[in-house]
C-alpha positions as a LaTeX table, in Angstrom:
\begin{tabular}{lrrr}
\hline
Residue & $x$ (\AA) & $y$ (\AA) & $z$ (\AA) \\
\hline
Met1 & 0.00 & 0.00 & 0.00 \\
Glu2 & 2.86 & 2.36 & 0.89 \\
Leu3 & 4.66 & 1.67 & $-2.39$ \\
Ser4 & 1.47 & 2.35 & $-4.34$ \\
Glu5 & 1.06 & 5.70 & $-2.56$ \\
Glu6 & 4.68 & 6.58 & $-3.20$ \\
Cys7 & 4.29 & 5.54 & $-6.84$ \\
Ala8 & 1.15 & 7.71 & $-7.21$ \\
Arg9 & 2.89 & 10.66 & $-5.53$ \\
Ala10 & 5.90 & 10.23 & $-7.80$ \\
Lys11 & 3.63 & 10.14 & $-10.86$ \\
Arg12 & 1.92 & 13.35 & $-9.72$ \\
Leu13 & 5.31 & 15.02 & $-9.30$ \\
Leu14 & 6.33 & 13.73 & $-12.71$ \\
Asp15 & 3.17 & 15.16 & $-14.29$ \\
Glu16 & 3.84 & 18.53 & $-12.63$ \\
Lys17 & 7.43 & 18.49 & $-13.90$ \\
Tyr18 & 6.24 & 17.61 & $-17.43$ \\
Phe19 & 3.77 & 20.49 & $-17.31$ \\
Glu20 & 6.43 & 22.92 & $-16.09$ \\
Ala21 & 8.90 & 21.63 & $-18.72$ \\
Gly22 & 6.29 & 22.18 & $-21.44$ \\
Arg23 & 5.58 & 25.68 & $-20.20$ \\
Leu24 & 9.28 & 26.53 & $-20.09$ \\
Arg25 & 9.77 & 25.03 & $-23.55$ \\
Asp26 & 6.93 & 27.18 & $-24.92$ \\
Glu27 & 8.42 & 30.27 & $-23.28$ \\
Ser28 & 11.83 & 29.41 & $-24.71$ \\
Val29 & 10.38 & 29.06 & $-28.21$ \\
Ala30 & 8.54 & 32.36 & $-27.81$ \\
Lys31 & 11.75 & 34.06 & $-26.62$ \\
Gly32 & 13.65 & 32.47 & $-29.52$ \\
Asp33 & 11.06 & 33.82 & $-31.95$ \\
Leu34 & 11.33 & 37.18 & $-30.26$ \\
Cys35 & 15.10 & 37.04 & $-30.69$ \\
Ala36 & 14.72 & 36.22 & $-34.37$ \\
Asp37 & 12.27 & 39.08 & $-34.79$ \\
Leu38 & 14.61 & 41.44 & $-32.97$ \\
Arg39 & 17.54 & 40.40 & $-35.15$ \\
Ala40 & 15.42 & 41.06 & $-38.23$ \\
Gln41 & 14.59 & 44.49 & $-36.87$ \\
Val42 & 18.29 & 45.18 & $-36.24$ \\
Gly43 & 19.02 & 44.32 & $-39.87$ \\
Gln44 & 16.29 & 46.65 & $-41.06$ \\
Val45 & 17.55 & 49.40 & $-38.79$ \\
Glu46 & 21.08 & 48.98 & $-40.13$ \\
Arg47 & 19.77 & 49.28 & $-43.72$ \\
Asp48 & 17.82 & 52.37 & $-42.70$ \\
Ile49 & 20.97 & 53.83 & $-41.13$ \\
Glu50 & 22.79 & 53.44 & $-44.43$ \\
Ala51 & 19.92 & 55.10 & $-46.28$ \\
Val52 & 19.26 & 57.89 & $-43.81$ \\
Lys53 & 22.42 & 59.48 & $-42.37$ \\
Ile54 & 20.50 & 62.35 & $-40.82$ \\
Ala55 & 18.69 & 60.22 & $-38.21$ \\
Arg56 & 21.85 & 58.36 & $-37.30$ \\
Ala57 & 22.07 & 59.43 & $-33.64$ \\
Glu58 & 18.44 & 58.54 & $-32.91$ \\
Met59 & 18.68 & 55.24 & $-34.75$ \\
Tyr60 & 21.88 & 54.37 & $-32.92$ \\
Arg61 & 20.05 & 54.69 & $-29.60$ \\
Glu62 & 17.26 & 52.46 & $-30.93$ \\
Ile63 & 19.76 & 49.84 & $-32.06$ \\
Thr64 & 21.46 & 49.89 & $-28.67$ \\
His65 & 18.10 & 49.46 & $-26.98$ \\
Leu66 & 17.18 & 46.57 & $-29.26$ \\
Lys67 & 20.55 & 44.88 & $-28.71$ \\
Asp68 & 20.12 & 45.15 & $-24.96$ \\
His69 & 16.66 & 43.69 & $-25.25$ \\
Asn70 & 17.98 & 40.92 & $-27.49$ \\
Asp71 & 20.75 & 40.12 & $-25.03$ \\
Gln72 & 18.27 & 40.05 & $-22.17$ \\
Ala73 & 16.04 & 37.69 & $-24.13$ \\
Thr74 & 19.04 & 35.50 & $-24.97$ \\
Arg75 & 20.09 & 35.39 & $-21.32$ \\
Glu76 & 16.53 & 34.48 & $-20.31$ \\
Ala77 & 16.45 & 31.78 & $-23.00$ \\
Cys78 & 19.75 & 30.36 & $-21.67$ \\
Cys79 & 18.43 & 30.41 & $-18.10$ \\
Gln80 & 15.26 & 28.66 & $-19.20$ \\
Ala81 & 17.31 & 26.08 & $-21.14$ \\
Asp82 & 19.31 & 25.40 & $-17.96$ \\
Gln83 & 16.09 & 25.09 & $-15.98$ \\
Leu84 & 14.72 & 22.73 & $-18.61$ \\
Lys85 & 17.84 & 20.56 & $-18.34$ \\
Gly86 & 17.45 & 20.48 & $-14.55$ \\
Leu87 & 13.81 & 19.49 & $-14.88$ \\
Glu88 & 14.68 & 16.75 & $-17.37$ \\
Leu89 & 17.28 & 15.40 & $-14.95$ \\
Glu90 & 14.75 & 15.44 & $-12.13$ \\
Ile91 & 12.20 & 13.71 & $-14.36$ \\
Ser92 & 14.73 & 10.99 & $-15.18$ \\
Arg93 & 15.44 & 10.50 & $-11.45$ \\
Thr94 & 11.71 & 10.30 & $-10.78$ \\
His95 & 11.38 & 7.72 & $-13.56$ \\
Ala96 & 14.17 & 5.70 & $-11.99$ \\
Arg97 & 12.42 & 5.79 & $-8.59$ \\
Ile98 & 9.14 & 4.80 & $-10.20$ \\
Asp99 & 10.83 & 1.94 & $-12.05$ \\
Glu100 & 12.44 & 0.74 & $-8.81$ \\
Gly101 & 9.06 & 0.90 & $-7.05$ \\
Val102 & 7.47 & $-1.07$ & $-9.88$ \\
Arg103 & 10.23 & $-3.69$ & $-9.63$ \\
Val104 & 9.66 & $-4.02$ & $-5.87$ \\
Val105 & 5.90 & $-4.30$ & $-6.37$ \\
Asp106 & 6.41 & $-6.92$ & $-9.09$ \\
Ala107 & 8.78 & $-8.91$ & $-6.88$ \\
Arg108 & 6.34 & $-8.84$ & $-3.98$ \\
Thr109 & 3.47 & $-9.76$ & $-6.29$ \\
Asn110 & 5.46 & $-12.74$ & $-7.57$ \\
Asp111 & 6.27 & $-13.77$ & $-3.99$ \\
Leu112 & 2.60 & $-13.58$ & $-3.08$ \\
Arg113 & 1.68 & $-15.63$ & $-6.16$ \\
Ala114 & 4.24 & $-18.28$ & $-5.23$ \\
Lys115 & 2.97 & $-18.37$ & $-1.65$ \\
His116 & $-0.61$ & $-18.57$ & $-2.88$ \\
Leu117 & 0.28 & $-21.52$ & $-5.14$ \\
Ser118 & 2.12 & $-23.20$ & $-2.27$ \\
Leu119 & $-0.91$ & $-22.63$ & $-0.03$ \\
Glu120 & $-3.20$ & $-24.18$ & $-2.63$ \\
Asp121 & $-0.87$ & $-27.19$ & $-2.94$ \\
Asn122 & $-0.80$ & $-27.57$ & 0.83 \\
Glu123 & $-4.59$ & $-27.30$ & 1.04 \\
Arg124 & $-4.92$ & $-30.01$ & $-1.63$ \\
Glu125 & $-2.43$ & $-32.21$ & 0.23 \\
Leu126 & $-4.30$ & $-31.59$ & 3.49 \\
Ala127 & $-7.60$ & $-32.53$ & 1.84 \\
Arg128 & $-5.99$ & $-35.67$ & 0.36 \\
Met129 & $-4.59$ & $-36.62$ & 3.79 \\
His130 & $-7.99$ & $-35.97$ & 5.37 \\
Asp131 & $-9.67$ & $-38.24$ & 2.80 \\
Met132 & $-6.99$ & $-40.89$ & 3.36 \\
Asn133 & $-7.47$ & $-40.58$ & 7.13 \\
Cys134 & $-11.24$ & $-41.02$ & 6.73 \\
Lys135 & $-10.71$ & $-44.12$ & 4.53 \\
Leu136 & $-8.21$ & $-45.57$ & 7.01 \\
Gly137 & $-10.64$ & $-44.86$ & 9.86 \\
Ala138 & $-13.41$ & $-46.68$ & 8.01 \\
Glu139 & $-11.06$ & $-49.58$ & 7.22 \\
Asn140 & $-9.93$ & $-49.66$ & 10.87 \\
Ser141 & $-13.55$ & $-49.77$ & 11.97 \\
Asn142 & $-14.22$ & $-52.71$ & 9.61 \\
Leu143 & $-11.11$ & $-54.53$ & 10.87 \\
Asn144 & $-12.21$ & $-53.96$ & 14.49 \\
Arg145 & $-15.61$ & $-55.47$ & 13.68 \\
Asp146 & $-13.90$ & $-58.43$ & 11.98 \\
Asn147 & $-11.58$ & $-58.81$ & 14.99 \\
Glu148 & $-14.56$ & $-58.80$ & 17.39 \\
His149 & $-16.35$ & $-61.35$ & 15.21 \\
Cys150 & $-13.22$ & $-63.59$ & 15.15 \\
Ala151 & $-12.83$ & $-63.21$ & 18.92 \\
Ala152 & $-16.46$ & $-64.28$ & 19.38 \\
Glu153 & $-15.91$ & $-67.26$ & 17.07 \\
Asn154 & $-12.71$ & $-68.20$ & 18.96 \\
Tyr155 & $-14.59$ & $-67.97$ & 22.24 \\
Asp156 & $-17.30$ & $-70.23$ & 20.87 \\
Ile157 & $-14.70$ & $-72.69$ & 19.53 \\
Arg158 & $-12.81$ & $-72.75$ & 22.88 \\
Lys159 & $-16.04$ & $-73.28$ & 24.68 \\
Asn160 & $-16.88$ & $-76.15$ & 22.34 \\
Val161 & $-13.32$ & $-77.60$ & 22.74 \\
Asp162 & $-13.59$ & $-77.39$ & 26.53 \\
Phe163 & $-16.99$ & $-79.09$ & 26.34 \\
Gln164 & $-15.58$ & $-81.81$ & 24.05 \\
Asn165 & $-12.54$ & $-82.31$ & 26.35 \\
Gly166 & $-14.91$ & $-82.63$ & 29.30 \\
Arg167 & $-16.97$ & $-85.16$ & 27.41 \\
Asn168 & $-13.90$ & $-87.08$ & 26.29 \\
Gly169 & $-12.71$ & $-87.14$ & 29.91 \\
Glu170 & $-16.05$ & $-88.52$ & 31.04 \\
Met171 & $-15.99$ & $-91.19$ & 28.37 \\
Ala172 & $-12.49$ & $-92.18$ & 29.27 \\
Val173 & $-13.53$ & $-92.84$ & 32.82 \\
\hline
\end{tabular}
């Protein structure tokens, strides 16, 4: 029961980690797209700078701002990638714990099956011994009746022999 609860808890944690990994992956893709968009804007701004020398100072500030923003987005993307790697490592550890729990549950299930089969074999053997005991009891009862019948016959024969010996003794006199 405890292993099942731990397994369920581990699965819940795994589901939460998968959800968080998916969210971080989506954010990383969005930030990557944002970076691509920003790089495209930088290219356009550089072409505009070549075409329009008059607005150079203002455009330079815009480019600097966009580069800073791009760097920030890149740093965030790197941080999220690191977080994603950490989550994947934790997910793999959770999988390993779940697999170990499943192996323990399977081993205990197999032990219980083996014990159940042994119990059934023992119950069959006990029933067979009980039947044999009943048959031997009935046979013993029959032999006791035969023994009593033979004892009664022997008694009658001894009585008859004693009577015949008494008669023979009387005739001999």
